[in-house]
LOVO-462885 format. One line per 5 residues: number of its first residue (from 1); their letters; for each residue y, x negated, z negated of N, C-alpha, C. Coordinates in Angstrom, 3 decimals, padded with zeros to 6 digits. Layout:
NUM = a = Y/X/Z/Y/X/Z/Y/X/Z ~ ...
end
This chain:
1 = maeti = -038.694/-002.915/070.496/-037.544/-002.402/069.737/-037.997/-001.366/068.696 ~ -038.823/-000.431/069.146/-039.321/000.619/068.254/-040.143/000.010/067.123 ~ -040.926/-001.048/067.453/-041.753/-001.711/066.443/-040.880/-002.425/065.411 ~ -039.774/-002.991/065.882/-038.846/-003.680/064.980/-038.219/-002.698/063.998 ~ -037.831/-001.534/064.525/-037.238/-000.498/063.670/-038.246/-000.038/062.620
6 = kstar = -039.497/000.168/063.049/-040.535/000.594/062.116/-040.779/-000.453/061.047 ~ -040.802/-001.727/061.460/-041.041/-002.817/060.527/-039.916/-002.925/059.500 ~ -038.671/-002.782/059.984/-037.516/-002.843/059.096/-037.529/-001.685/058.108 ~ -037.827/-000.500/058.622/-037.884/000.689/057.761/-038.979/000.554/056.710 ~ -040.123/-000.028/057.131/-041.240/-000.212/056.208/-040.864/-001.208/055.107
11 = teaqh = -040.189/-002.291/055.504/-039.765/-003.309/054.535/-038.772/-002.729/053.539 ~ -037.802/-001.963/054.060/-036.808/-001.350/053.187/-037.449/-000.356/052.237 ~ -038.419/000.405/052.732/-039.112/001.386/051.886/-039.886/000.686/050.773 ~ -040.537/-000.429/051.118/-041.276/-001.196/050.117/-040.337/-001.775/049.070 ~ -039.194/-002.277/049.531/-038.199/-002.831/048.608/-037.674/-001.752/047.667
16 = lthlt = -037.382/-000.577/048.228/-036.877/000.532/047.417/-037.932/000.999/046.407 ~ -039.190/001.040/046.856/-040.273/001.442/045.961/-040.423/000.460/044.813 ~ -040.363/-000.830/045.141/-040.481/-001.872/044.109/-039.305/-001.799/043.131 ~ -038.101/-001.601/043.680/-036.914/-001.519/042.837/-036.978/-000.314/041.904 ~ -037.407/000.831/042.451/-037.518/002.043/041.638/-038.548/001.866/040.527
21 = ksalt = -039.701/001.292/040.868/-040.752/001.068/039.881/-040.271/000.111/038.790 ~ -039.603/-000.959/039.217/-039.075/-001.943/038.261/-038.015/-001.316/037.364 ~ -037.166/-000.456/037.943/-036.112/000.206/037.174/-036.693/001.121/036.104 ~ -037.733/001.860/036.474/-038.325/002.813/035.533/-039.113/002.105/034.429 ~ -039.872/001.082/034.805/-040.699/000.385/033.805/-039.868/-000.480/032.867
26 = srtyi = -038.672/-000.887/033.291/-037.826/-001.721/032.433/-037.306/-000.957/031.216 ~ -037.147/000.356/031.400/-036.660/001.250/030.330/-035.250/000.884/029.841 ~ -034.507/000.145/030.636/-033.150/-000.210/030.209/-032.189/000.972/030.324 ~ -032.615/002.049/030.983/-031.797/003.261/031.021/-031.644/003.860/029.624 ~ -032.478/003.399/028.693/-032.395/003.886/027.315/-031.140/003.367/026.607
31 = yplra = -030.679/002.171/026.960/-029.575/001.553/026.234/-028.278/002.364/026.250 ~ -027.846/002.905/027.404/-026.635/003.744/027.360/-026.797/004.969/026.458 ~ -028.032/005.494/026.379/-028.289/006.658/025.522/-028.360/006.249/024.047 ~ -029.026/005.128/023.767/-029.116/004.626/022.392/-027.740/004.324/021.805 ~ -026.839/003.905/022.685/-025.519/003.474/022.216/-024.696/004.618/021.638
36 = ipyll = -024.963/005.839/022.079/-024.162/006.983/021.608/-024.350/007.192/020.104 ~ -025.588/007.399/019.599/-025.744/007.520/018.147/-025.427/006.221/017.418 ~ -025.658/005.070/018.068/-025.369/003.788/017.408/-023.887/003.688/017.074 ~ -023.036/004.029/018.029/-021.594/003.978/017.786/-021.180/005.001/016.733 ~ -021.712/006.212/016.839/-021.324/007.281/015.920/-021.791/007.028/014.493
41 = lhssl = -022.909/006.313/014.330/-023.489/006.107/013.007/-023.042/004.805/012.332 ~ -022.397/003.917/013.076/-021.935/002.651/012.506/-020.418/002.694/012.340 ~ -020.007/002.941/011.118/-018.571/003.116/010.835/-017.765/001.865/011.145 ~ -018.410/000.688/011.079/-017.691/-000.556/011.350/-017.245/-000.628/012.810 ~ -017.912/000.119/013.671/-017.507/000.229/015.076/-016.746/001.524/015.320
46 = rdplf = -017.285/002.613/014.781/-016.756/003.955/015.064/-015.302/004.117/014.615 ~ -015.015/003.801/013.369/-013.696/004.109/012.812/-012.549/003.418/013.547 ~ -012.600/002.092/013.741/-011.467/001.455/014.446/-011.382/001.829/015.923 ~ -012.527/002.029/016.583/-012.494/002.346/018.011/-012.037/003.776/018.265 ~ -012.515/004.727/017.461/-012.133/006.118/017.673/-010.645/006.328/017.447
51 = khkil = -010.167/005.814/016.351/-008.781/006.081/015.972/-007.772/005.484/016.942 ~ -007.992/004.245/017.328/-006.977/003.532/018.110/-007.266/003.450/019.609 ~ -008.516/003.699/020.009/-008.864/003.499/021.421/-009.420/004.766/022.083 ~ -010.479/005.330/021.492/-011.215/006.392/022.178/-010.450/007.710/022.212 ~ -009.924/008.142/021.072/-009.223/009.433/021.037/-008.006/009.461/021.966
56 = palgy = -007.142/008.430/021.960/-006.032/008.442/022.935/-006.530/008.463/024.379 ~ -007.604/007.710/024.659/-008.141/007.672/026.018/-008.680/009.035/026.441 ~ -009.326/009.741/025.513/-009.826/011.090/025.822/-008.682/012.035/026.155 ~ -007.570/011.903/025.452/-006.406/012.741/025.732/-005.861/012.503/027.128 ~ -005.732/011.230/027.494/-005.263/010.890/028.843/-006.236/011.390/029.902
61 = saaaf = -007.544/011.249/029.624/-008.567/011.660/030.584/-008.539/013.171/030.810 ~ -008.367/013.940/029.731/-008.306/015.401/029.851/-007.104/015.831/030.682 ~ -005.973/015.192/030.438/-004.767/015.519/031.189/-004.934/015.169/032.663 ~ -005.535/014.000/032.932/-005.736/013.566/034.320/-006.687/014.501/035.058 ~ -007.765/014.918/034.383/-008.730/015.812/035.027/-008.089/017.165/035.334
66 = avial = -007.276/017.670/034.415/-006.613/018.954/034.624/-005.704/018.900/035.851 ~ -004.953/017.816/035.984/-004.042/017.656/037.117/-004.832/017.578/038.424 ~ -005.906/016.766/038.429/-006.716/016.598/039.644/-007.376/017.918/040.039 ~ -007.967/018.612/039.067/-008.659/019.867/039.360/-007.704/020.939/039.877 ~ -006.528/021.034/039.257/-005.575/022.076/039.629/-004.890/021.811/040.961
71 = ttyvp = -004.751/020.536/041.317/-003.988/020.209/042.524/-004.846/019.870/043.740 ~ -006.096/019.466/043.523/-006.897/019.013/044.668/-008.119/019.870/044.977 ~ -008.610/020.640/043.993/-009.854/021.375/044.242/-009.703/022.401/045.371 ~ -008.698/023.244/045.286/-008.539/024.314/046.278/-008.363/023.761/047.688 ~ -007.473/022.791/047.915/-007.355/022.245/049.278/-008.658/021.624/049.785
76 = qaavl = -009.346/020.884/048.911/-010.603/020.250/049.335/-011.678/021.307/049.624 ~ -011.747/022.328/048.779/-012.729/023.399/048.987/-012.459/024.115/050.312 ~ -011.172/024.318/050.640/-010.819/024.996/051.885/-011.233/024.174/053.105 ~ -010.921/022.874/053.054/-011.274/021.988/054.185/-012.787/021.887/054.335 ~ -013.487/021.692/053.222/-014.943/021.537/053.271/-015.645/022.836/053.672
81 = smvqg = -015.037/023.962/053.347/-015.619/025.250/053.755/-015.570/025.405/055.261 ~ -014.507/024.894/055.878/-014.410/024.957/057.339/-015.432/024.044/057.997 ~ -015.725/022.939/057.320/-016.659/021.952/057.881/-018.110/022.303/057.557 ~ -018.358/022.686/056.287/-019.730/022.885/055.814/-020.116/024.352/055.623 ~ -019.153/025.233/055.685/-019.453/026.643/055.469/-019.518/026.987/053.986
86 = pggpv = -020.448/027.829/053.561/-020.527/028.284/052.156/-020.711/027.165/051.143 ~ -021.218/026.013/051.579/-021.436/024.903/050.638/-020.172/024.127/050.332 ~ -019.067/024.457/051.006/-017.818/023.726/050.813/-017.302/023.704/049.375 ~ -017.209/024.865/048.711/-016.711/024.869/047.327/-017.558/024.033/046.375 ~ -018.889/024.020/046.600/-019.784/023.208/045.755/-019.539/021.727/046.001
91 = aavga = -019.393/021.355/047.270/-019.134/019.958/047.611/-017.797/019.505/047.030 ~ -016.828/020.416/047.000/-015.510/020.075/046.463/-015.585/019.761/044.966 ~ -016.499/020.431/044.261/-016.692/020.142/042.833/-017.123/018.696/042.646 ~ -018.106/018.270/043.452/-018.568/016.889/043.369/-017.467/015.899/043.686 ~ -016.639/016.236/044.685/-015.536/015.353/045.057/-014.526/015.238/043.926
96 = vwaea = -014.190/016.354/043.307/-013.233/016.336/042.192/-013.783/015.525/041.029 ~ -015.061/015.690/040.754/-015.689/014.920/039.668/-015.602/013.424/039.947 ~ -015.886/013.024/041.195/-015.839/011.606/041.551/-014.420/011.067/041.452 ~ -013.440/011.868/041.879/-012.044/011.442/041.801/-011.601/011.321/040.350 ~ -012.049/012.266/039.513/-011.714/012.200/038.088/-012.392/010.997/037.429
101 = alvgr = -013.623/010.680/037.876/-014.330/009.515/037.337/-013.591/008.229/037.687 ~ -013.012/008.184/038.889/-012.233/007.008/039.290/-011.013/006.859/038.394 ~ -010.304/007.970/038.148/-009.137/007.911/037.260/-009.566/007.462/035.863 ~ -010.723/007.978/035.412/-011.241/007.550/034.115/-011.517/006.069/034.086 ~ -012.083/005.519/035.175/-012.367/004.086/035.256/-011.067/003.282/035.207
106 = llvnw = -010.017/003.800/035.890/-008.722/003.125/035.860/-008.130/003.145/034.452 ~ -008.324/004.263/033.753/-007.856/004.353/032.370/-008.608/003.364/031.486 ~ -009.897/003.195/031.731/-010.686/002.224/030.975/-010.158/000.812/031.218 ~ -009.824/000.514/032.481/-009.249/-000.794/032.792/-007.947/-001.011/032.043 ~ -007.163/000.073/031.950/-005.885/000.001/031.251/-006.100/-000.267/029.764
111 = reegv = -007.173/000.298/029.210/-007.481/000.119/027.796/-008.740/-000.743/027.620 ~ -008.911/-001.722/028.520/-010.138/-002.509/028.519/-010.321/-003.326/027.238 ~ -009.243/-003.638/026.551/-009.372/-004.399/025.309/-010.287/-003.675/024.328 ~ -010.132/-002.335/024.264/-010.969/-001.555/023.351/-012.424/-001.571/023.761 ~ -012.692/-001.564/025.078/-014.068/-001.609/025.575/-014.725/-002.925/025.176
116 = wegfd = -014.004/-004.032/025.365/-014.580/-005.333/025.023/-014.669/-005.527/023.516 ~ -013.793/-004.875/022.771/-013.936/-004.910/021.312/-015.241/-004.224/020.903 ~ -015.587/-003.151/021.605/-016.854/-002.483/021.337/-018.038/-003.389/021.647 ~ -017.958/-004.133/022.750/-019.029/-005.051/023.131/-019.153/-006.185/022.114 ~ -018.042/-006.870/021.855/-018.073/-008.001/020.929/-018.403/-007.554/019.509
121 = gtlve = -017.848/-006.404/019.116/-018.108/-005.887/017.776/-019.576/-005.562/017.565 ~ -020.235/-005.056/018.609/-021.666/-004.756/018.507/-022.473/-006.036/018.330 ~ -022.100/-007.098/019.059/-022.786/-008.384/018.898/-022.607/-008.920/017.482 ~ -021.411/-008.746/016.923/-021.176/-009.172/015.539/-022.052/-008.342/014.600 ~ -022.112/-007.054/014.847/-022.927/-006.148/014.029/-024.409/-006.567/014.067
126 = kgled = -024.834/-007.147/015.189/-026.234/-007.579/015.341/-026.450/-009.012/014.854 ~ -025.428/-009.606/014.219/-025.568/-010.943/013.649/-025.366/-012.085/014.619 ~ -024.677/-011.834/015.730/-024.468/-012.873/016.745/-023.014/-013.355/016.766 ~ -022.464/-013.603/015.572/-021.080/-014.070/015.475/-020.870/-015.381/016.238 ~ -021.881/-016.262/016.202/-021.749/-017.551/016.877/-021.601/-017.389/018.384
131 = lvaeg = -022.275/-016.395/018.949/-022.155/-016.137/020.383/-020.771/-015.582/020.705 ~ -020.297/-014.640/019.907/-018.966/-014.057/020.122/-017.880/-015.119/019.970 ~ -018.118/-016.085/019.077/-017.139/-017.145/018.832/-016.912/-018.027/020.064 ~ -017.804/-017.934/021.042/-017.605/-018.672/022.289/-016.480/-018.065/023.127 ~ -016.108/-016.803/022.804/-015.103/-016.137/023.624/-013.897/-015.616/022.867
136 = revkk = -013.968/-015.629/021.539/-012.819/-015.195/020.731/-012.988/-015.681/019.304 ~ -011.882/-015.666/018.583/-011.947/-016.046/017.179/-012.690/-014.968/016.399 ~ -013.525/-015.378/015.459/-014.237/-014.453/014.585/-013.845/-014.783/013.152 ~ -013.268/-013.809/012.478/-012.790/-014.019/011.120/-013.959/-014.095/010.142 ~ -013.837/-014.988/009.188/-014.878/-015.148/008.187/-014.735/-014.093/007.093
141 = grgda = -015.772/-013.983/006.281/-015.716/-013.057/005.148/-016.232/-011.688/005.491 ~ -016.102/-010.799/004.543/-016.607/-009.445/004.709/-015.599/-008.587/005.466 ~ -016.075/-007.495/005.995/-015.201/-006.601/006.757/-015.999/-005.939/007.858 ~ -015.401/-004.934/008.515/-016.132/-004.264/009.578/-016.228/-005.161/010.801 ~ -017.166/-004.829/011.670/-017.466/-005.677/012.828/-016.244/-005.877/013.722
146 = vgklg = -015.533/-004.795/014.022/-014.350/-004.905/014.879/-013.224/-005.627/014.143 ~ -013.132/-005.400/012.825/-012.093/-006.058/012.021/-012.233/-007.563/011.989 ~ -013.450/-008.071/012.220/-013.672/-009.515/012.217/-013.215/-010.171/013.511 ~ -012.969/-009.358/014.532/-012.618/-009.907/015.841/-011.170/-010.385/015.847 ~ -010.992/-011.627/016.229/-009.648/-012.197/016.282/-009.158/-012.347/017.711
151 = klvtk = -008.313/-013.315/017.919/-007.679/-013.543/019.209/-008.697/-013.983/020.253 ~ -008.535/-013.454/021.472/-009.424/-013.832/022.568/-009.203/-015.290/022.965 ~ -010.292/-016.024/023.118/-010.233/-017.398/023.611/-010.422/-017.401/025.123 ~ -011.368/-016.604/025.584/-011.572/-016.407/027.022/-011.433/-014.916/027.307 ~ -010.595/-014.578/028.270/-010.364/-013.176/028.586/-011.530/-012.611/029.394
156 = pfvnl = -012.032/-011.435/028.996/-013.130/-010.810/029.756/-012.708/-010.509/031.185 ~ -013.702/-010.438/032.054/-013.438/-010.138/033.466/-012.955/-008.691/033.621 ~ -012.173/-008.457/034.662/-011.665/-007.114/034.931/-012.821/-006.220/035.359 ~ -012.864/-005.020/034.795/-013.940/-004.079/035.097/-013.895/-003.582/036.529 ~ -012.697/-003.295/037.011/-012.560/-002.694/038.339/-011.656/-003.577/039.184
161 = spqal = -012.268/-004.468/039.950/-011.518/-005.384/040.801/-011.016/-004.637/042.038 ~ -010.055/-005.220/042.765/-009.592/-004.576/044.005/-010.737/-004.333/044.990 ~ -011.684/-005.288/045.065/-012.831/-005.120/045.970/-013.689/-003.932/045.544 ~ -013.913/-003.803/044.230/-014.713/-002.679/043.722/-014.013/-001.355/043.980 ~ -012.691/-001.364/043.900/-011.915/-000.150/044.150/-012.035/000.272/045.608
166 = vryfm = -012.000/-000.705/046.511/-012.154/-000.415/047.940/-013.535/000.180/048.210 ~ -014.572/-000.432/047.595/-015.933/000.091/047.788/-016.060/001.509/047.240 ~ -015.404/001.770/046.114/-015.450/003.115/045.527/-014.902/004.139/046.514 ~ -013.767/003.820/047.126/-013.165/004.736/048.095/-014.031/004.884/049.343 ~ -014.733/003.796/049.710/-015.624/003.873/050.869/-016.790/004.828/050.608
171 = ylpln = -017.309/004.794/049.372/-018.452/005.644/049.028/-018.044/007.055/048.632 ~ -016.773/007.259/048.318/-016.302/008.548/047.814/-016.673/009.731/048.720 ~ -016.570/009.599/050.047/-016.920/010.744/050.911/-018.373/011.211/050.766 ~ -019.248/010.387/050.204/-020.635/010.817/049.986/-020.694/012.072/049.117 ~ -019.701/012.225/048.242/-019.687/013.364/047.335/-019.364/014.679/048.046
176 = fipvv = -018.974/014.590/049.318/-018.770/015.810/050.102/-020.105/016.445/050.501 ~ -021.195/015.662/050.326/-022.538/016.181/050.618/-023.147/016.642/049.301 ~ -023.310/017.929/049.092/-023.795/018.433/047.798/-025.137/017.814/047.396 ~ -025.239/017.464/046.138/-026.468/016.972/045.487/-026.935/015.632/046.059 ~ -027.400/015.619/047.303/-027.939/014.382/047.888/-026.859/013.297/047.929
181 = gnvif = -025.688/013.667/048.398/-024.584/012.708/048.463/-024.183/012.223/047.078 ~ -024.166/013.131/046.097/-023.824/012.753/044.722/-024.825/011.743/044.174 ~ -026.104/011.994/044.452/-027.167/011.087/043.965/-027.012/009.701/044.583 ~ -026.803/009.652/045.896/-026.639/008.360/046.584/-025.424/007.626/046.025 ~ -024.324/008.366/045.807/-023.107/007.783/045.268/-023.376/007.157/043.905
186 = vvlqg = -024.065/007.881/043.026/-024.351/007.398/041.677/-025.232/006.150/041.718 ~ -026.245/006.144/042.581/-027.142/004.989/042.676/-026.390/003.759/043.178 ~ -025.556/003.935/044.201/-024.782/002.811/044.735/-023.825/002.252/043.697 ~ -023.165/003.145/042.956/-022.271/002.699/041.889/-023.052/002.049/040.761 ~ -024.227/002.605/040.471/-025.044/002.068/039.388/-025.528/000.655/039.669
191 = krmgp = -025.875/000.374/040.928/-026.317/-000.977/041.281/-025.230/-002.003/041.018 ~ -023.972/-001.602/041.173/-022.867/-002.509/040.903/-022.528/-002.545/039.419 ~ -022.566/-001.368/038.771/-022.145/-001.292/037.374/-023.084/-002.043/036.440 ~ -024.397/-002.047/036.752/-025.357/-002.709/035.881/-025.000/-004.155/035.588 ~ -024.922/-005.006/036.616/-024.544/-006.400/036.375/-023.145/-006.559/035.781
196 = naher = -022.208/-005.719/036.206/-020.848/-005.803/035.674/-020.797/-005.572/034.169 ~ -021.728/-004.747/033.657/-021.747/-004.451/032.232/-022.039/-005.683/031.389 ~ -022.647/-006.710/032.006/-022.989/-007.933/031.276/-022.114/-009.122/031.650 ~ -021.011/-008.881/032.352/-020.123/-009.987/032.695/-019.623/-010.714/031.437 ~ -019.344/-009.946/030.390/-018.895/-010.556/029.138/-019.997/-011.419/028.527
201 = yfqlk = -021.230/-010.931/028.576/-022.367/-011.685/028.042/-022.537/-012.993/028.810 ~ -022.453/-012.926/030.134/-022.580/-014.138/030.948/-021.465/-015.128/030.603 ~ -020.290/-014.589/030.371/-019.142/-015.437/030.028/-019.364/-016.132/028.691 ~ -019.824/-015.376/027.687/-020.073/-015.952/026.364/-021.191/-017.002/026.407 ~ -022.150/-016.791/027.303/-023.261/-017.738/027.461/-022.868/-018.973/028.274
206 = gmrtn = -021.692/-018.898/028.904/-021.232/-020.021/029.711/-022.004/-020.202/031.000 ~ -022.498/-019.100/031.557/-023.275/-019.173/032.797/-022.368/-019.421/034.003 ~ -022.836/-020.288/034.890/-022.139/-020.497/036.165/-022.477/-019.340/037.107 ~ -021.720/-019.250/038.195/-021.907/-018.147/039.150/-023.334/-018.086/039.673 ~ -023.889/-019.239/040.068/-025.256/-019.240/040.610/-026.285/-018.864/039.533
211 = erekf = -026.021/-019.222/038.278/-026.921/-018.860/037.184/-026.882/-017.358/036.926 ~ -025.688/-016.781/036.985/-025.562/-015.328/036.819/-026.301/-014.588/037.924 ~ -026.097/-015.043/039.133/-026.733/-014.366/040.276/-028.252/-014.397/040.154 ~ -028.803/-015.530/039.750/-030.260/-015.638/039.590/-030.737/-014.770/038.425 ~ -029.976/-014.793/037.338/-030.325/-013.996/036.157/-030.404/-012.520/036.520
216 = vedrr = -029.417/-012.044/037.272/-029.373/-010.635/037.675/-030.478/-010.323/038.676 ~ -030.672/-011.209/039.659/-031.679/-010.966/040.690/-033.084/-010.882/040.091 ~ -033.335/-011.699/039.069/-034.639/-011.661/038.404/-034.850/-010.360/037.633 ~ -033.751/-009.642/037.367/-033.814/-008.392/036.594/-033.133/-007.258/037.347 ~ -033.218/-007.300/038.665/-032.491/-006.340/039.515/-032.833/-004.899/039.154
221 = gayts = -034.106/-004.601/038.974/-034.504/-003.241/038.629/-033.936/-002.804/037.294 ~ -033.977/-003.705/036.320/-033.462/-003.383/034.980/-031.957/-003.106/035.025 ~ -031.234/-003.912/035.786/-029.778/-003.704/035.869/-029.445/-002.428/036.630 ~ -030.220/-002.108/037.652/-030.003/-000.859/038.372/-030.275/000.334/037.464 ~ -031.352/000.254/036.699/-031.707/001.322/035.757/-030.580/001.566/034.754
226 = fgvma = -030.085/000.492/034.157/-028.982/000.609/033.199/-027.746/001.179/033.885 ~ -027.421/000.625/035.057/-026.196/001.013/035.745/-026.180/002.454/036.197 ~ -027.330/002.962/036.662/-027.387/004.357/037.122/-027.159/005.304/035.948 ~ -027.816/005.048/034.824/-027.625/005.915/033.657/-026.187/005.845/033.157 ~ -025.630/004.637/033.130/-024.245/004.471/032.687/-023.280/005.216/033.612
231 = tvlef = -023.543/005.153/034.919/-022.694/005.845/035.897/-022.770/007.354/035.722 ~ -023.986/007.868/035.517/-024.167/009.318/035.305/-023.323/009.779/034.119 ~ -023.355/009.032/033.031/-022.603/009.418/031.837/-021.092/009.373/032.094 ~ -020.635/008.334/032.777/-019.198/008.214/033.042/-018.725/009.193/034.117 ~ -019.670/009.774/034.837/-019.351/010.741/035.891/-018.997/012.110/035.302
236 = ipvig = -019.293/012.318/034.017/-019.018/013.601/033.372/-017.505/013.744/033.156 ~ -016.898/014.823/033.632/-015.442/014.982/033.505/-014.965/014.908/032.055 ~ -013.803/014.348/031.881/-013.083/014.239/030.608/-013.784/013.291/029.633 ~ -014.992/013.632/029.193/-015.646/012.799/028.169/-016.306/011.570/028.775 ~ -016.263/011.434/030.088/-016.822/010.240/030.724/-016.186/008.969/030.191
241 = iffaf = -014.909/009.044/029.824/-014.224/007.862/029.320/-014.759/007.453/027.949 ~ -015.239/008.434/027.177/-015.902/008.112/025.908/-017.172/007.321/026.173 ~ -017.908/007.720/027.217/-019.136/007.021/027.545/-018.879/005.623/028.094 ~ -017.678/005.368/028.600/-017.353/004.005/029.015/-017.400/003.070/027.805 ~ -016.953/003.578/026.652/-017.006/002.790/025.419/-018.447/002.650/024.930
246 = tnavg = -019.210/003.751/024.947/-020.601/003.660/024.485/-021.444/002.821/025.439 ~ -021.108/002.821/026.735/-021.850/001.979/027.674/-021.643/000.500/027.361 ~ -020.436/000.146/026.927/-020.178/-001.243/026.524/-021.021/-001.596/025.299 ~ -021.130/-000.646/024.374/-021.978/-000.846/023.199/-023.439/-000.980/023.633 ~ -023.870/-000.123/024.565/-025.243/-000.192/025.069/-025.534/-001.518/025.751
251 = aalwa = -024.569/-002.010/026.531/-024.739/-003.306/027.196/-024.869/-004.422/026.163 ~ -024.108/-004.308/025.074/-024.182/-005.313/024.007/-025.517/-005.237/023.265 ~ -026.027/-004.022/023.058/-027.334/-003.877/022.400/-028.432/-004.527/023.245 ~ -028.363/-004.330/024.548/-029.338/-004.948/025.451/-029.178/-006.471/025.418 ~ -027.934/-006.940/025.492/-027.676/-008.381/025.446/-028.189/-008.981/024.136
256 = admel = -027.957/-008.269/023.021/-028.409/-008.757/021.718/-029.925/-008.857/021.672 ~ -030.610/-007.865/022.224/-032.076/-007.896/022.246/-032.579/-009.100/023.049 ~ -031.967/-009.347/024.208/-032.379/-010.492/025.026/-032.074/-011.808/024.322 ~ -030.889/-011.874/023.715/-030.472/-013.105/023.038/-031.364/-013.419/021.845 ~ -031.641/-012.423/021.021/-032.477/-012.628/019.838/-033.918/-012.983/020.238
261 = kerae = -034.404/-012.364/021.308/-035.744/-012.688/021.801/-035.788/-014.124/022.305 ~ -034.739/-014.541/023.020/-034.675/-015.907/023.541/-034.627/-016.915/022.393 ~ -033.842/-016.616/021.358/-033.729/-017.521/020.223/-035.039/-017.601/019.439 ~ -035.710/-016.477/019.284/-036.987/-016.464/018.580/-038.019/-017.298/019.332 ~ -038.032/-017.173/020.656/-038.968/-017.957/021.471/-038.641/-019.441/021.396
266 = rsrle = -037.345/-019.768/021.441/-036.937/-021.174/021.346/-037.323/-021.763/019.991 ~ -037.118/-020.971/018.935/-037.486/-021.420/017.586/-038.997/-021.628/017.478 ~ -039.753/-020.725/018.090/-041.217/-020.843/018.056/-041.686/-022.107/018.763 ~ -041.087/-022.411/019.914/-041.460/-023.599/020.666/-041.090/-024.868/019.903 ~ -039.902/-024.850/019.270/-039.476/-026.023/018.489/-040.407/-026.255/017.302
271 = tsyra = -040.802/-025.168/016.649/-041.728/-025.283/015.526/-043.074/-025.818/015.983 ~ -043.545/-025.316/017.125/-044.823/-025.772/017.677/-044.751/-027.244/018.057 ~ -043.624/-027.666/018.624/-043.457/-029.049/019.043/-043.449/-029.980/017.827 ~ -042.736/-029.557/016.771/-042.689/-030.383/015.554/-044.070/-030.494/014.922 ~ -044.819/-029.377/014.937/-046.160/-029.396/014.335/-047.083/-030.342/015.103
276 = ese = -046.947/-030.382/016.442/-047.774/-031.250/017.258/-047.382/-032.719/017.091 ~ -046.104/-032.962/016.757/-045.614/-034.328/016.612/-046.025/-034.963/015.305 ~ -046.314/-034.130/014.320/-046.669/-034.643/012.993/-048.135/-035.124/012.943
end
């Protein structure tokens, strides 16, 4: 029995080490960060999203955080102080942040059209109109990237499903453990958020469920890396909802890089094949 436990622990440690190494070497944690200046510097994305989507969402997020902080912090700090002693008030801060992040995620779901406009608009900005056209109408002619987006042909998947909401509540108590619990919470959420960030990309590519699962599993470290950074940004009170929009842009930038690399490789192989046939 003891040997079995040791073997299992050793296997899990090796898996975690491999996942961590893969996550760090993939450098996909850069995409959520790259997306912030990308959105701010590209007026074709910034102007329509800020005016009609991001600014109203920030207002709702600020109001929600104020209500949560004013009504729940003191009771939670009091309860946690009885359980944890002096660390209770600190643990309560983490809990309030996690609860506010959940409300922010719900607000994003409510305004999810704007998030997907950011994703699709970024693909258009990167010259992938044909890919976006698999999921919505793309208007011809000149104009900003978001302005070219027409009616949805296939509706994007819901960001926060009932199952994901249940898991969020299951993991929420981790935030009662200062620092360590917060880190575990972010990593667990990040592992889920990474693949979810590309659900739209998988949809536009027409991938079946088994194809998506294999695609993600082959890049598990990269998706965890992206998801953890994205979760950290969205965990920031009030402005976390702004990062929900930039994370969608970051996911699109990553998708565009993969798509363009795949097309370049396919073109190279076709050229090589034609040259050999002649």
